[in-house]
Phi, psi and omega in degrees: 000057176054033177078014180288147179277111182296330181297333177296317180291316180294322177296320180295314180294319177299316179298315182296318179295314181296313182296316181298319179299311180293325177298318179294317180298324180277317191283326183300308178294324179294314180295323178296318178296315180299320183289339187240354185268154172244016183295149176292343179279354184302315181299320180292316181296316179297318180295318179295318181290333182271340185308317180300340180286329185258343179281141172299141180304328179293323178292311179298317180296323180297313182288327174294323178296320177295315182296319185269353179291172184298336180261357179274164182298320179290320179296320178293325178294315179296325177294318181295329180272359180074024181265166179290156175292138184283322177300142179062036176224162178297318179300322180296314180289331177295315178297317180298319180292325177298313180297314184290328183268355185308310182295333180287345178256320183294318185297314176298324178293316179299315179298321180294316180293321180291329181289340180291321184082177184267344185301309180300324180290320179294321178296317178298322180295323178293337177270011176065031175282138178289160178304321180293316179296322178297318182296312185280335182266333185243302187294312184300311179298321180290328183267004187304317178302319178292323178294317179295318178298318179297320180296315180295317180297317179295318181295310183293323179294323178293322178302326184266004181300135179226293187303312184287329176293318180294323180292317186270320188256346183071220186217057186268117182300136177075003184227303181233002179278118181247178186301315182299320178291322179294323176299317177299317179299315181293319180295320180294327179272006181063026176267070189292333178298312179293321178297318178299319182298313179290314182296317178296323177296320179292321178297313181297316181295314181297318179297315180297319180296317179293324179294316177297319178300316179296317182295315181293319178296319179295319179295319179296317182294325179292324177292318181291330180282000000 
């Protein structure tokens, strides 16, 4: 592949898979709570979850670097537990990507849960279904298009992470160097052929993922209709 480093691609895909999994585990209960709560804290929680969308990646990355550094509260905790330092590590960039991509996953999930309405849940409750059974038997199938969209958005957004990865992980080959950083390296070195190959691959993959997401959602809606 024109001398491209395959480890850059595998590291990027590994990062996207890990981040997407954790985003779903975190975002589904948070989005469900936001969609169904009347708590006064809702506005604060929504604002905190949306904040990474409007903050520059360098600002978010800077404060995460402070928090996870050796003098930060998270860094001191990892030291006390005998764990590795998070800055300039794969775990560090994964955490940073989870924080940065959070609103891109929570919002589609919230919209999906809100679109269901309360009627199906109330019917399940009259049939004595437990909350857990109601979620997996009723809510999850009805919200599946939104869940799938959130998964695709989280995955593709992680693939394109640049600023926050560079702030937290640096540019360490085989460890924190991802495709977006490698494109920057090639462009800086005037290696436009290699940069085109990686950039074009990301454009093609992202377009295909969005096209599949649109097709599956349209097919699902036609079946439900």
